[in-house]
C-alpha positions as CSV (number, residue, x, y, z in Angstrom):
1,M,-31.6,-27.2,50.2
2,H,-28.7,-25.0,51.4
3,I,-26.3,-28.0,51.1
4,A,-27.6,-28.6,47.5
5,L,-26.9,-25.0,46.5
6,Q,-23.4,-25.2,48.0
7,R,-22.7,-28.3,45.9
8,L,-24.0,-26.6,42.8
9,V,-21.7,-23.7,43.3
10,W,-18.7,-26.0,43.9
11,V,-19.4,-28.0,40.8
12,T,-19.7,-24.8,38.7
13,A,-16.4,-23.5,39.9
14,W,-14.7,-26.8,39.4
15,W,-15.7,-27.2,35.8
16,V,-14.7,-23.6,35.0
17,L,-11.3,-23.8,36.6
18,F,-10.4,-27.4,36.0
19,P,-9.4,-27.2,32.3
20,M,-6.6,-24.7,32.9
21,A,-5.5,-26.0,36.3
22,G,-1.9,-27.1,36.1
23,A,-2.1,-27.5,32.3
24,Q,0.6,-26.6,29.9
25,V,-0.9,-23.7,28.0
26,L,-0.4,-23.2,24.2
27,D,-0.7,-19.8,22.6
28,I,-1.7,-19.3,19.0
29,T,1.7,-17.8,18.2
30,Q,3.4,-21.2,18.9
31,F,1.4,-22.7,16.1
32,Q,1.9,-19.7,13.8
33,Q,5.7,-19.9,14.3
34,Q,5.6,-23.5,13.3
35,V,4.1,-22.4,9.9
36,W,7.2,-20.3,9.3
37,K,9.5,-23.2,10.3
38,R,7.8,-25.4,7.8
39,A,7.8,-22.8,5.0
40,E,10.6,-24.6,3.1
41,E,8.3,-27.7,2.7
42,L,5.9,-25.8,0.6
43,P,6.0,-26.3,-3.3
44,T,6.3,-22.5,-3.8
45,Y,9.7,-22.6,-1.9
46,Y,11.2,-24.7,-4.7
47,E,9.5,-22.6,-7.4
48,L,11.2,-19.6,-5.7
49,Q,14.6,-21.4,-5.9
50,V,14.0,-22.0,-9.6
51,A,13.4,-18.3,-10.1
52,Q,16.5,-17.4,-8.1
53,A,18.6,-19.8,-10.2
54,S,17.3,-18.3,-13.4
55,I,18.4,-14.8,-12.2
56,R,21.8,-16.2,-11.3
57,I,22.1,-17.9,-14.7
58,S,21.1,-14.7,-16.5
59,K,23.8,-12.7,-14.6
60,L,26.5,-15.3,-15.1
61,S,25.7,-15.5,-18.8
62,Q,26.9,-11.9,-19.1
63,L,30.4,-12.9,-18.1
64,P,33.1,-14.3,-20.4
65,S,32.9,-18.0,-21.0
66,L,35.8,-20.3,-21.9
67,S,35.2,-23.4,-24.1
68,L,37.2,-26.0,-25.8
69,V,36.8,-26.2,-29.6
70,S,38.0,-29.5,-31.1
71,E,37.6,-31.6,-34.2
72,P,39.3,-34.9,-33.3
73,L,38.8,-36.4,-36.7
74,N,37.4,-35.2,-40.0
75,I,37.8,-37.6,-42.9
76,N,36.8,-36.6,-46.5
77,R,37.4,-39.2,-49.3
78,Q,36.6,-38.3,-52.9
79,N,37.7,-38.8,-56.5
80,V,39.5,-35.8,-58.1
81,L,40.8,-35.1,-61.6
82,R,44.6,-34.7,-61.7
83,Y,47.1,-34.3,-64.6
84,N,49.5,-37.2,-65.1
85,A,52.7,-36.1,-66.8
86,V,53.7,-39.6,-67.7
87,I,50.8,-40.2,-69.9
88,D,50.2,-36.5,-70.6
89,A,46.6,-36.7,-69.7
90,D,44.1,-36.1,-66.9
91,E,43.0,-38.9,-64.8
92,Y,40.8,-39.5,-61.7
93,R,42.6,-40.3,-58.5
94,T,41.3,-41.0,-55.0
95,Q,42.0,-38.2,-52.6
96,Q,41.7,-38.5,-48.8
97,L,41.8,-35.6,-46.5
98,I,42.2,-36.1,-42.7
99,R,41.9,-33.1,-40.5
100,N,42.4,-32.7,-36.7
101,S,42.2,-29.5,-34.7
102,L,42.1,-28.3,-31.1
103,G,41.6,-24.8,-29.7
104,V,40.2,-22.7,-27.0
105,R,37.6,-19.9,-27.4
106,I,36.6,-17.0,-25.1
107,T,33.2,-15.4,-25.8
108,Q,31.7,-12.3,-24.3
109,P,28.1,-11.3,-25.1
110,V,27.4,-7.6,-25.5
111,D,23.6,-7.2,-24.9
112,V,23.6,-3.5,-25.7
113,L,24.6,-4.3,-29.3
114,G,23.0,-7.7,-29.4
115,G,26.3,-9.3,-30.6
116,T,29.0,-11.6,-29.3
117,L,32.8,-10.9,-29.2
118,S,35.0,-13.9,-29.4
119,V,38.8,-14.6,-29.2
120,Q,40.1,-18.0,-30.4
121,S,43.4,-19.8,-30.6
122,D,43.8,-23.2,-32.2
123,L,46.2,-25.8,-33.6
124,S,45.4,-27.9,-36.7
125,R,46.8,-30.8,-38.7
126,L,45.8,-31.7,-42.3
127,Q,46.9,-34.8,-44.1
128,S,46.2,-35.1,-47.8
129,T,46.7,-38.3,-49.7
130,T,46.2,-38.3,-53.5
131,G,47.3,-41.6,-55.1
132,P,50.9,-42.2,-54.0
133,T,51.5,-38.6,-52.9
134,E,51.0,-37.6,-49.3
135,I,51.2,-34.1,-47.9
136,R,51.1,-33.1,-44.3
137,N,50.4,-29.5,-43.2
138,Y,50.4,-28.0,-39.7
139,G,48.5,-24.8,-38.8
140,W,48.7,-22.5,-35.7
141,T,46.5,-19.6,-35.1
142,P,47.7,-17.8,-32.0
143,F,44.7,-15.5,-31.9
144,Q,41.6,-14.7,-33.9
145,V,39.2,-11.9,-32.8
146,G,35.7,-12.1,-34.2
147,W,32.4,-10.4,-33.8
148,T,29.0,-12.1,-34.4
149,Q,25.9,-9.9,-34.9
150,D,22.4,-11.0,-35.4
151,W,20.2,-7.9,-35.9
152,S,16.9,-9.8,-35.4
153,T,17.6,-10.4,-31.7
154,R,19.0,-6.9,-30.9
155,G,17.4,-5.5,-27.7
156,V,15.6,-8.7,-26.7
157,A,18.0,-9.2,-23.8
158,K,16.5,-6.3,-21.9
159,F,13.1,-7.8,-22.1
160,N,14.5,-11.1,-20.9
161,R,16.1,-9.4,-17.9
162,D,13.0,-7.5,-17.0
163,A,10.9,-10.7,-17.4
164,L,13.2,-12.6,-15.1
165,A,13.2,-9.9,-12.5
166,L,9.4,-9.9,-12.5
167,S,9.3,-13.6,-12.3
168,L,11.5,-13.5,-9.2
169,N,9.2,-11.0,-7.6
170,L,6.1,-13.1,-8.5
171,A,7.8,-16.2,-7.1
172,Q,8.6,-14.4,-3.9
173,E,5.1,-13.1,-3.6
174,A,3.6,-16.5,-4.4
175,H,5.7,-18.2,-1.7
176,L,4.9,-15.5,0.9
177,E,1.2,-15.8,-0.1
178,A,1.3,-19.6,0.4
179,V,2.9,-19.1,3.8
180,A,0.2,-16.5,4.6
181,E,-2.6,-18.8,3.6
182,E,-1.1,-21.6,5.7
183,Y,-0.8,-19.1,8.5
184,Q,-4.4,-18.1,8.1
185,L,-5.6,-21.7,8.0
186,V,-3.7,-22.6,11.2
187,S,-4.9,-19.4,13.0
188,L,-8.5,-20.0,12.1
189,V,-8.3,-23.7,13.1
190,Y,-6.7,-22.8,16.4
191,L,-9.4,-20.2,17.0
192,E,-12.2,-22.7,16.3
193,A,-10.5,-25.3,18.5
194,W,-10.2,-22.8,21.3
195,A,-13.9,-21.9,20.9
196,L,-14.8,-25.5,21.0
197,Q,-12.7,-26.0,24.0
198,S,-14.6,-23.3,25.8
199,A,-17.9,-24.7,24.5
200,I,-16.9,-28.2,25.8
201,A,-16.1,-26.7,29.2
202,S,-19.5,-25.0,29.3
203,T,-21.3,-28.2,28.3
204,R,-19.5,-30.3,30.8
205,M,-20.2,-27.7,33.5
206,R,-23.9,-27.7,32.6
207,L,-24.0,-31.5,32.6
208,A,-22.4,-31.6,36.1
209,Q,-24.9,-29.0,37.3
210,R,-27.8,-30.9,35.8
211,D,-26.7,-34.2,37.4
212,T,-26.9,-32.4,40.7
213,L,-30.2,-30.8,39.8
214,L,-31.6,-34.2,38.7
215,E,-30.8,-35.5,42.2
216,I,-32.6,-32.6,43.7
217,V,-35.6,-33.1,41.5
218,E,-35.8,-36.8,42.3
219,R,-35.6,-36.0,46.1
220,Q,-38.3,-33.4,45.6
221,L,-40.4,-35.8,43.6
222,A,-40.1,-38.4,46.3
223,R,-41.3,-35.9,48.9
224,G,-44.1,-34.7,46.7
225,F,-42.6,-31.2,46.0
226,S,-42.1,-31.8,42.3
227,N,-43.6,-33.6,39.4
228,V,-42.7,-36.1,36.7
229,E,-42.6,-33.4,34.0
230,Q,-39.8,-31.5,35.7
231,R,-37.8,-34.7,36.0
232,L,-38.4,-35.6,32.3
233,L,-37.4,-32.1,31.3
234,M,-34.2,-32.4,33.3
235,E,-33.4,-35.8,31.7
236,Q,-34.1,-34.3,28.3
237,L,-31.6,-31.4,29.0
238,I,-29.0,-33.9,30.1
239,L,-29.5,-36.0,27.0
240,E,-29.3,-33.0,24.7
241,D,-26.1,-31.7,26.4
242,S,-24.6,-35.2,26.3
243,L,-25.2,-35.5,22.6
244,Q,-23.8,-32.1,22.0
245,L,-20.7,-32.9,24.1
246,V,-20.0,-36.0,22.0
247,E,-20.3,-34.0,18.8
248,Q,-18.1,-31.2,20.2
249,E,-15.4,-33.6,21.4
250,G,-15.3,-35.3,18.0
251,L,-15.0,-32.0,16.1
252,F,-12.4,-30.8,18.6
253,Q,-10.3,-33.9,17.9
254,D,-10.6,-33.3,14.2
255,L,-9.4,-29.8,14.6
256,C,-6.5,-30.9,16.7
257,N,-5.5,-33.4,14.0
258,T,-5.6,-30.6,11.5
259,L,-3.3,-28.5,13.7
260,F,-0.9,-31.4,14.1
261,D,-0.8,-32.0,10.3
262,H,0.0,-28.4,9.6
263,T,2.5,-27.7,12.4
264,D,4.0,-31.0,13.5
265,L,3.4,-30.1,17.1
266,E,2.8,-33.6,18.6
267,L,1.1,-32.4,21.8
268,T,-1.8,-34.5,23.0
269,P,-4.3,-34.0,24.3
270,L,-4.8,-30.3,23.5
271,Y,-8.0,-30.0,25.6
272,G,-7.5,-27.5,28.4
273,K,-4.2,-26.2,26.9
274,L,-5.4,-23.6,24.4
275,V,-5.5,-20.0,25.7
276,P,-7.7,-17.3,24.2
277,P,-6.1,-15.7,21.1
278,L,-5.5,-12.0,21.5
279,L,-7.3,-9.8,19.1
280,P,-5.3,-7.7,16.6
281,Q,-3.6,-4.6,17.9
282,T,-6.5,-2.3,17.0
283,T,-10.3,-2.3,16.7
284,Y,-10.2,0.0,13.7
285,L,-8.3,-0.2,10.4
286,D,-7.6,2.9,8.4
287,A,-9.3,2.4,5.0
288,D,-7.8,5.5,3.5
289,R,-4.3,4.5,4.4
290,I,-4.7,1.0,3.0
291,G,-6.3,2.5,-0.2
292,A,-3.3,4.8,-0.6
293,F,-1.0,1.9,-0.2
294,L,-2.8,-0.1,-2.9
295,E,-2.5,2.8,-5.3
296,T,1.2,2.8,-5.0
297,E,2.2,-0.8,-4.2
298,G,-0.7,-3.0,-5.2
299,R,0.1,-6.6,-6.1
300,A,-2.3,-7.0,-9.0
301,G,-0.1,-5.1,-11.4
302,N,2.9,-7.4,-11.1
303,R,1.2,-10.5,-12.5
304,E,-0.1,-8.6,-15.5
305,Q,3.1,-6.6,-16.0
306,A,4.9,-9.9,-16.6
307,L,2.4,-10.6,-19.4
308,I,3.0,-7.2,-20.9
309,I,6.8,-7.7,-21.0
310,S,6.4,-11.1,-22.5
311,A,4.0,-9.7,-25.2
312,E,6.3,-6.8,-26.0
313,R,9.2,-9.1,-26.4
314,E,7.2,-11.3,-28.7
315,R,6.1,-8.3,-30.6
316,K,9.7,-7.2,-31.2
317,L,10.6,-10.6,-32.5
318,R,7.6,-10.6,-34.8
319,Q,8.5,-7.2,-36.1
320,A,12.0,-8.4,-36.8
321,A,10.6,-11.4,-38.8
322,R,9.2,-8.9,-41.3
323,L,12.6,-7.3,-41.9
324,P,15.6,-8.8,-43.7
325,Q,17.5,-11.1,-41.4
326,V,21.1,-10.0,-41.4
327,S,23.9,-12.0,-39.7
328,V,27.5,-10.8,-39.8
329,Y,30.7,-12.4,-38.6
330,A,33.9,-10.5,-39.0
331,G,37.3,-11.6,-37.6
332,L,41.0,-10.7,-37.6
333,G,43.9,-13.0,-36.7
334,V,47.2,-14.4,-37.7
335,N,48.0,-17.9,-38.9
336,R,51.1,-20.0,-39.7
337,F,50.6,-23.0,-42.0
338,T,53.6,-25.2,-42.7
339,D,54.6,-28.7,-43.7
340,V,56.5,-29.4,-40.5
341,P,55.1,-29.5,-36.9
342,W,54.5,-26.2,-35.1
343,W,57.5,-26.5,-32.8
344,Q,59.9,-27.0,-35.7
345,S,58.7,-24.3,-38.0
346,Q,60.5,-21.0,-38.4
347,Q,57.9,-19.5,-40.8
348,A,56.5,-16.1,-40.0
349,F,52.8,-15.6,-39.1
350,I,50.5,-14.5,-41.9
351,P,47.7,-12.0,-41.2
352,Q,44.2,-13.2,-41.9
353,Q,40.8,-11.5,-42.2
354,Y,37.4,-13.2,-42.0
355,L,34.0,-11.9,-43.1
356,N,30.8,-13.8,-43.3
357,F,27.7,-11.8,-44.3
358,Q,24.3,-13.5,-44.6
359,V,21.0,-11.9,-45.6
360,N,17.6,-13.6,-45.5
361,V,14.9,-11.5,-47.1
362,P,11.2,-12.5,-46.6
363,I,9.3,-12.1,-49.8
364,W,5.8,-13.6,-49.3
365,S,4.2,-15.3,-46.3
366,W,0.5,-14.4,-46.7
367,G,0.7,-11.5,-44.3
368,I,1.4,-13.8,-41.3
369,P,4.0,-11.5,-39.7
370,T,1.6,-8.5,-39.8
371,I,-1.2,-10.6,-38.3
372,K,1.2,-11.7,-35.6
373,I,2.2,-8.1,-34.8
374,L,-1.5,-7.2,-34.5
375,Q,-2.0,-10.2,-32.3
376,S,0.9,-8.9,-30.0
377,D,-0.7,-5.5,-29.9
378,A,-4.0,-7.1,-28.8
379,E,-2.2,-9.1,-26.1
380,I,-0.5,-6.0,-24.8
381,G,-3.8,-4.1,-24.7
382,A,-5.6,-7.0,-23.0
383,A,-2.9,-7.2,-20.3
384,R,-3.1,-3.5,-19.6
385,A,-6.9,-3.7,-19.4
386,R,-6.6,-6.7,-17.1
387,I,-4.3,-4.7,-14.9
388,Q,-6.9,-2.0,-14.4
389,Q,-9.6,-4.5,-13.8
390,E,-7.6,-6.6,-11.3
391,T,-6.5,-3.4,-9.5
392,L,-10.1,-2.2,-9.2
393,L,-11.2,-5.7,-7.9
394,E,-8.3,-5.8,-5.5
395,H,-9.2,-2.4,-4.1
396,E,-12.9,-3.3,-3.7
397,K,-12.2,-6.7,-2.0
398,M,-9.7,-5.3,0.4
399,L,-11.8,-2.3,1.3
400,Q,-14.7,-4.7,1.9
401,L,-12.6,-6.6,4.3
402,V,-11.5,-3.4,6.1
403,H,-15.1,-2.3,6.6
404,A,-16.1,-5.9,7.7
405,Y,-13.4,-5.8,10.3
406,N,-14.3,-2.3,11.5
407,R,-18.0,-3.4,11.8
408,T,-17.3,-6.6,13.8
409,T,-14.9,-5.4,16.4
410,P,-17.4,-3.1,18.2
411,K,-19.9,-5.9,18.1
412,L,-17.5,-8.2,19.9
413,Q,-17.4,-5.9,22.9
414,L,-21.2,-5.8,23.0
415,L,-21.5,-9.6,22.6
416,T,-18.9,-10.2,25.4
417,R,-21.0,-8.1,27.8
418,L,-24.2,-9.7,26.6
419,S,-22.8,-13.2,27.2
420,D,-21.7,-12.2,30.7
421,I,-25.1,-10.9,31.5
422,R,-26.9,-14.0,30.2
423,S,-24.5,-16.2,32.1
424,E,-25.2,-14.4,35.3
425,K,-29.0,-14.5,34.7
426,Y,-28.7,-18.3,34.1
427,R,-26.9,-18.6,37.4
428,I,-29.5,-16.5,39.2
429,T,-32.3,-18.4,37.6
430,L,-30.7,-21.7,38.6
431,S,-30.5,-20.5,42.2
432,K,-34.1,-19.4,42.2
433,W,-35.2,-22.8,40.8
434,A,-33.2,-24.6,43.5
435,S,-35.0,-22.5,46.1
436,G,-38.4,-23.1,44.5
437,Q,-38.9,-19.5,43.2
438,T,-39.2,-20.3,39.4
439,S,-39.9,-23.2,37.0
440,M,-37.6,-25.6,35.2
441,Q,-38.8,-24.1,31.9
442,E,-37.3,-20.7,33.0
443,V,-34.0,-22.4,33.6
444,Y,-34.2,-24.0,30.2
445,D,-35.0,-20.7,28.4
446,H,-32.0,-18.9,30.1
447,T,-29.8,-21.9,29.2
448,Q,-30.6,-21.5,25.5
449,L,-30.1,-17.7,25.6
450,W,-26.7,-18.2,27.2
451,K,-25.7,-20.8,24.6
452,Q,-27.0,-18.6,21.8
453,S,-24.9,-15.6,23.0
454,E,-21.8,-17.8,23.3
455,T,-22.3,-19.2,19.8
456,Q,-22.8,-15.6,18.4
457,Y,-19.7,-14.4,20.1
458,Y,-17.5,-17.3,18.8
459,N,-18.9,-16.9,15.2
460,L,-18.3,-13.2,15.2
461,L,-14.8,-13.6,16.6
462,K,-14.0,-16.0,13.8
463,E,-15.4,-13.6,11.3
464,T,-13.3,-10.8,12.7
465,W,-10.1,-12.9,12.6
466,N,-10.9,-14.2,9.1
467,A,-11.3,-10.6,7.8
468,Y,-8.0,-9.6,9.4
469,L,-6.0,-12.6,8.2
470,T,-7.5,-12.6,4.7
471,L,-6.5,-8.9,4.4
472,Q,-3.0,-9.8,5.6
473,T,-2.8,-12.6,3.0
474,L,-3.9,-10.3,0.2
475,L,-1.6,-7.4,1.2
476,L,1.3,-9.5,2.4
477,K,1.5,-6.7,5.0
478,D,0.3,-6.3,8.5
479,P,-3.1,-4.5,8.0
480,V,-2.4,-2.2,11.0
481,T,1.2,-1.1,10.5
482,L,1.6,-2.1,6.8
483,A,4.9,-3.7,7.8
484,P,5.9,-6.7,5.7
485,F,4.4,-10.0,6.6
486,S,7.2,-11.9,8.5
487,P,7.7,-14.5,11.2
488,N,8.5,-11.7,13.7
489,P,6.0,-9.0,13.1
């Protein structure tokens, strides 16, 4: 019997130490870092690039732009009434006008006033043919300064800039949130894989022990010191653990495949390489500090603030639709128009003034503009109410996660100690059975208690990590230090 006990102890030590012996270990941070390396593969990364490009376009659109203004060919053919001195009477003649022009224009938008300043220079050629008479004229406008003003869009540019800035912030948050969700997924899958690795090691250890115990029972049965019921009970335990091991190994492989899919770490097999993940830096999160942070920097307002800006912009445009639409173009320049090409003309330049004033006055539209303004007011009110509601829900959810984390961390320490005690009691009961001091049913009961405490510990550990990582995803901050969520916390 002494030799059997020595073998039992050796088998237990072998299965506990074998998985980590000489194996390349993998920490949870290695998988988490892979998430950051693959961040540019997420769809939100390209959405962020779109938002950044919109900001650049908005800034560049405030700079002067240069464009080529040309009219390569403009032909106008018509019949006109002309006096014929030969017959002393009016007659219809065919007139053909051919116009060509080429110029450059520099435009500068002025958002403060809602107008556009333009400077233009162009060359033109006009050929007029009326019957047998042909006239050619050449024009040159060295400069023409103009101002275009549309009063209906005045002040809208500010709303556009604010909306773009908020869109960029939302795109950055969305991308960071997508990374945080992937980070959370990989972390929880790793945690579950590690727990299964530990459970597989325990199951294999128990199977090895029970194979030895079955040999002992069979020898005792042959000598008349045991009975068939004990052998059947031991065979039942071996079958139960064998079925459980097959299920655990299948689930472990599924989790490994998930880790490979989300991190591209092609390291197989993973069994025996996963080390226990360290718990977060503290066992207690300060709910008051996180609540104060949410009051000043909560994320719920950004999404709804974008709706408010959009609704206010729409309201301004709808208000302008009720007013007379006024468009003004005024210009000043010089021109030289001669019947010889520009480079041969000695004619002086003639000053020119331009003024284009258009007014569109709405008279009757069945009150639609007023209804649209009321609709915009309702949209603004709904967005503001949604901000308050979303902020309240955000506070409640995050504080619930804080309290859940603070409740589970003390339990983990207690469950760790409980699992150690039940593991020791199982070992003692096993030794007593081997020496004939207790029954196989007692061994079975302590086995179930040990497995139960292990399961409770792993479930609570996952619950603790899930609360912490969910809080990190919602805050986009480290819940302990409130530092920004980043690859190098």
